[in-house]
C-alpha positions as CSV (number, residue, x, y, z in Angstrom):
1,M,37.4,15.4,40.1
2,T,37.4,18.5,37.9
3,C,35.7,21.8,38.2
4,C,32.8,22.7,35.9
5,P,33.6,25.8,33.8
6,H,30.0,27.0,34.1
7,C,29.4,26.8,37.9
8,G,32.8,26.0,39.4
9,K,31.4,22.9,41.2
10,Q,33.5,19.8,41.3
11,I,32.3,17.1,39.0
12,A,33.5,13.6,38.1
13,A,35.7,13.8,35.0
14,D,34.8,11.7,32.1
15,R,37.6,9.0,32.1
16,G,39.3,8.7,28.8
17,G,37.1,11.1,26.9
18,G,36.0,8.4,24.4
19,G,35.7,11.0,21.6
20,L,33.0,13.0,23.4
21,T,32.5,16.7,22.6
22,R,33.0,19.2,25.5
23,P,29.3,19.6,26.1
24,Q,28.8,15.8,26.0
25,A,31.7,15.3,28.5
26,E,30.4,18.0,30.8
27,A,26.8,16.7,30.7
28,L,28.1,13.1,31.4
29,G,30.2,14.3,34.3
30,F,27.3,16.3,35.7
31,I,24.9,13.4,35.3
32,R,27.4,11.1,37.0
33,S,28.0,13.5,39.9
34,F,24.3,14.3,40.3
35,I,23.3,10.6,40.5
36,S,26.2,9.9,42.9
37,E,25.1,12.7,45.3
38,R,21.3,12.2,45.1
39,S,20.7,8.6,43.9
40,Y,18.4,9.7,41.1
41,S,19.1,11.4,37.8
42,P,18.8,15.1,36.9
43,S,16.0,16.5,34.9
44,Y,16.7,17.9,31.4
45,R,16.2,21.4,32.8
46,E,18.8,20.8,35.6
47,I,21.3,19.5,33.0
48,G,20.5,22.6,30.8
49,D,21.0,24.9,33.8
50,H,24.3,23.4,34.5
51,L,25.5,23.6,30.9
52,G,24.1,27.2,30.5
53,L,21.5,26.0,27.9
54,V,18.1,27.7,27.8
55,S,16.6,25.2,25.4
56,V,15.6,21.7,26.6
57,S,15.8,20.6,23.0
58,G,19.6,21.3,23.1
59,V,19.8,19.1,26.2
60,S,17.7,16.4,24.5
61,R,20.2,16.4,21.6
62,I,23.2,16.0,23.9
63,V,21.6,13.3,26.0
64,G,20.6,11.5,22.8
65,E,24.1,11.6,21.5
66,L,25.4,10.2,24.8
67,E,22.9,7.4,24.5
68,D,23.9,6.7,20.9
69,R,27.5,6.4,22.1
70,G,26.5,3.9,24.7
71,R,27.4,6.1,27.7
72,I,23.9,6.4,29.2
73,R,20.6,4.7,28.9
74,R,17.2,6.5,29.0
75,M,14.1,4.7,30.1
76,S,11.3,5.8,27.8
77,G,8.2,7.4,29.4
78,R,9.8,7.9,32.8
79,A,11.0,11.2,34.3
80,R,14.5,11.3,35.7
81,A,15.3,8.0,34.1
82,I,18.9,8.3,33.0
83,E,21.5,5.8,34.1
84,I,25.2,5.6,33.4
85,V,26.2,2.4,31.6
86,G,29.5,0.5,30.9
87,Q,32.8,2.0,31.9
88,G,31.2,5.4,32.6
89,A,29.4,4.0,35.6
């Protein structure tokens, strides 16, 4: 576990990095911890609040990049529908 630089809360570290940018790694760690604690995924607004982003479009970009890298899967048309895939689970 590592501490988030934005809120100080302990989050699961991204094992191995896998070439992720810092915002991507922080978002992935937050998503992983959130799902682990609550058994459902965070909203884009919650991810943005954690990362200190005001714009949901910025979160959408980061989440899209994580999906492109095969770290998460989003289910189209569903709220709170992010799941960790592969070794990131």
